[in-house]
N, C-alpha and C positions, 0 to 999 in steps of 0.2 A: 319764324326760319322757316323754309321749305327745305324738304329733304329728298335726295335722286339716291336710293342705296338700289347695285344690282348685286345677286347673291354669284360669285365667282363659280363656273363650273370646273374648274382646276388651278391648280397652283395657288391651294389657300391653307392659312392656319387655322387651327380651331383654339379657339383663346375663351376660358371662361370670363363672364362679366365681372366675377370678384377679383381676377388677376388684374383686367384693364382700368376698376375702378377702384383699385387697390391704393389707401391712402401713405401706407407703410411702405410703400416701393417707390422708387423713383423711377423718372422716364429713363434711364440707363439703364436699370436694371430689367422693366419691363419688356424693353427693347432684345436687351439679350436673351431673353428667358424666350421670347417669342421667338427669335432666331433659331435659338438653338431646337425650340419642339418642329420645326419647319424643315431643317434640313436633312436631307438623306440619308441613308442608314450608314454608305460608307464614309460619310464623315464624322461621324460619329466616336471614331478613336482620336480625334482632337482634344487636346485639354481646353478646358472653358477660356482660358487667358487668350487662345489662338481664335476662338470663336469671338471674344470681344473685340480683337484688332479687325476683323473683318467686316464689323459694323461700326468702325471710327471710334471705340471706347477706347481710352487713352489708359495708361497703368494706376494712377489714381482715382479716377472715376470706377475702372473697373474693380478693386478692390472693395470700393464703398458699394459698389453693385452688386458685388459677390456676398458680401455680410449682411447686405437688407436680404437679400435670398435666402440664405442659409438660416437667418433667424425667423423669415417666413415660413420655413417649413419647404422650398423650393427643389433646395440643394444640400447636397450632402456629401462627406467624402469618407468611404468606407475602405477601412485596410482589413485585409485579408491575405491568408499565409498560400503561396502559389504549391505546385506539386514539387519543384526543388526546393523547397522553403524557404524561399524567398518574399520577402514581404513586400503586396502590391496594393497602391492606393488606386482606388477605382472613384471617382465623380457620377454620381447620380442625378439625373435631372427630373420634374415633373411638373403637369401644368397643376395639378393640382395637392395641396400640401401634405405631407405625410404624417400619419397619426405616430405617437411617440412610441416608443421600443415595448412600454409593456402599461397594462393598464392599471398601475399602483397610484396615488397621490403624487405628485409631482412635489418635491421639496421645493422648488422657488421657480414662481410663473406661473402662468395659465395654459390651458392649450390653447394656440392661435389659429384659426382657421377652422375648416372643415378638414376631414382625415381623407386619406386616400381610400377609394371604394365607396363611398358614401355620394348619394347621391344628390345631385344641384336642384335648387326651385326653378321653374320654368318662369318665364315672363312669356306675356302674350306672345310677342314675337315668336318665341321659341316654337310654341303651339302653331303659330301660322307657316313657319319653315317647314314642321316635320309633317308636310303633305301625303308623303307616301314612307311611311315607318316601316322598317325592314321588319320583317316576322320573326317572330320573339322564338328564340331557339331555348331547346328543353333544357334546364341548367342541370347536371347531374351532382347529386351531393356527395360529397366525400364520406365514405365509410372510414370511421373514426377506429382503430383498431382498439380492442378489448386490452387496457396493458395492466398487468396481472406485478404487484410486487413480486423481485424477483427472490427465489429461497436463500436463505443464509448459507453463506458460501463453506464447504467442510472442511476448506485449508486453511482459515482463518477468521477471526471474528469477525464481525459485520458490527460497524461502528456507525454513530452521525456524527462524526467528525471532520475535522479539515480532508481527509482523503476521499471520503463517500462526496462532498460536496464539491470538490474537485474533477471528480472523474464525472458528476452531471453536468458540470458547467463547458469541460472541454468535450462531451458528449453533444449538447446544445450546439457547442461551436459550432462540431462539425457540421450537423444537421442544417444549419442556418446557412454556411458555406457553399453547400450545393447550389443555390440558386446561382450564383456567378457561374459556375459552369454550366450547366442545363436549366434553361428557366423553365422547363416544366417540375421541374423539382423544388418549387418554391412554397416553402413554409412560412407559417404567421410563428409567432411568439410565442401563443398556447400550444399551436401542434408540435413543436421543437421541445417544449418544455414536456408533455406527456409521452414521446419519442425518446427523449432523452434518460429516463429510467433506466428501459431495455438497453440503449445503445451503451449507460455507462458500465453495465453488466459485462458488456461487449471487453471493454477498456479492463476492468477487473478480473478477466480471464484471459489477460495477455496479449489482446488484440491493438498495435497500435494506432492511432489515428487516422492514418496514411493509408494504413490497410483498411481500415472500418468503410473512411471513406471511397474507396476503389470497390469496394467490395457493395456498396451501396450503389454505386453509377456503372457498375459494368452489366452490358449487355440489357440494358433497356427494349421497352417491346419496339419495334419499327413503327408503328403508329402511331406513337405518342404517348405519354399517362396523362391520364383522366383524371387521375386521385393521387398526387404528391404523397397527403398521408397516410392514404392506404396500401400502398405498392411499396413506401418504407416501413411501414409495421409490419407487413405481410413479410421482410425480407429479414428483418430483425429479428423476427420471432423463431423463421422455418430456417436460416443459417445461421441459428447460434452455435457457437464454438461450443466444444464439450470442456466440462470440468479440467484444467489440466492436473496431470496425474505429480502425485508426491512423493517423494522419500520417505522414509519413518527419521524420526530423528536420532542422529547420533548420540551414543550414550555419553553419559560424561565422563573423564578422563579418570575418575578413581574407580567407577562403576567395572572399569574391564580389567580382568585380569592379567596381571603381565606375567608369561610364560621363559622360563628361561631359554636360550638357544641352546638345543643339546648337538656339540658337531660330531661331525661322521666319525665312528671309530677308524682308528690306525690297521691296517689291511698290510701285507707283505707283498712288495712289487713282483710280480711273474717273471722279472728280468731280461735278460735278452741284449740289456748293453754289456759296457766294461765294469761297472760297478758292482760290488761285493751284493750278499742278502742287504735287504733294508726293508724299512718299513715306509708306508706314504698316507696322507691321509687323501682319500677318490673324494672328486665333485659329484662325480654321477655312479656310472657304473662302470667303471673303467678300472682294469687291474695291473697297469704299468704305469708308473710315473713319467712325470715329462721329460727328464733326462735321457730315463732309458727312450721313450720315442722317437727323440729327438735321435739317438746312437744308431735305433734300429734301421732311420729314414737314412743316415748317412751311409748305410753297410750296403743297405741296398742300389742306392745310387752310385757307389764305387763298382758292386757287382755286373751292372749294368755299363760300367764303362764312362758315367755323366762324371762331370765336376761337381764338388761337394758345393752344398747350395750357400752362397756368401751370408754373414751372418752380420746384421747391424752395428758399425763403430758403438760402444755406449762408452763415452769419455767418462774417466773416475773423477768423480764428484772431489774436491777438497774435503779435509776436513774443518771444525769449527774453529781451531785455532787459527788454519790459513783465511781463513773467511774473518776472522776478526782482525786479522792483521792487514788486510786487503782493505777493510773498512778503515782502517788507524783507530782502532779501538783499544785503550788500554785496560785493562783489569787490576785493579791493585791487588797485591798479592799472588797475582800470577805468572808462576815460574813454568820455563819451557822444559819441555821433558823430553 
């Protein structure tokens, strides 16, 4: 067999041999994956089903192709909670299979294919094509922060029960969700679990997950984030909120002595009205009772030639007998009087 291959200088797709020669993927799955890996960035908002329609893949073959890509680790659906609390599903596609979220042993199945980030073996043609390899860039090793165990909280007992595990899970979820808002804040699972120990302390001090996410994402460096784990670890330690102040516990009801209420002493009214000498119980430091103050005010108004102040009409309330008669209730043995 004679072969003539020309390396394109533009408009080409980078596809690994493991994808082209994979026996676990059908031709529709390979074509769909290569098409998505080669489209422009402004077309990545379209769902995977619309890309399948662009290359002529019908509904039934598309479902089989997507199932193969998901099982092979090339496609996954990620659900996360947006700022407004609404849940959003994001489709992620790669030409190299993802690694599993944790390094623990899987209960069912084995790891399929190479993991994302692992170097692929080169064949003879690969070495010949790389005539002018790019200059190696200096890699900056991320500085992992020293995460110390938070001290015991003074206002509550620290326990290893469901509350602490829930705070750690929520903190880890917040840290892993930062990648969807800013790609430079991408954290691995191990890095997120280390930082979740400190982030969970924020939650225990009364900070909500939404507020924690806002603090970690605000005012990022203008030149970009070089080390996400270093930046987030520094912010978690430096901006740690203070321990909330707590009020002393209230004493039990039996421990509080109940003091009798002492009413004010009766005093003699200074008069000024039409009433004779009489006593009244003051509310404050007044020396005149209420009716006398009203009478004094009316005298002043009459002296100034003003009309007396109108009083609100107070209807006479019916007695209990009239109210029973109006309700039609008859009480045996009750006689009118």
